[in-house]
C-alpha angles and dihedrals in degrees: 000000000000114000136182108265099215120053135178107215089196090057091049088053095046093046092050090051092047092047088056092048088048095059111282123115118242098270094045091047092053094047092048091050093050093045093049101040094047088044091228120189093225127118121263086246087087085073090050090052087064096051096091092051092071123121093013097318112323095346091301091126093231122126114001112266092227089059090044089054091048091053090050090050092051089049090053089059104031106019126103135247098193130064113256108150129248094300094055103132091222094057092040090055093045091051091047091054091045090052090050090053092046094051093044092049093048090054092044093060120083091232097049090235141114094202114113091210092055094043093052099033099118095042131094102231090221095056130090099242091065092054093044091054091049091049089052093049090047091053093046093049092047089051092052093046089052090047091054093046093048091048096046096045095041093239126158118264104214091199093066112089115222122209 
């Protein structure tokens, strides 16, 4: 897969947040931001694949949709398309990176959780503070996904100043 070689992680974050404000759910917003910022030659249907992951997977309140979207995005870069068993280096690496994202996200939330239900417990789903928290988590997760991709592919992080 051809990818853009220079990425601003901050722009990935901001675009994910803006995509959410613009009408996508968290997981769709993250996927769209990754697809667009890395200039991936993949169909827009990768965004549609994330639609059902919203609000903790179809409004079930399970794993946060932003994290779900991040996992999908990592799979798009590092996942496999051929069967190779559980020891296939490609799937082992993808699962390692997914675990890194999961653990990072859990620590990054104030409630030390990845569960949508736990993260939004005190909010009225129809009020603005719920959406603002979700926008923030979506941006943070998009930033971390981009950080992992940039690191693993040896791309240039435009936000890092060089002397």
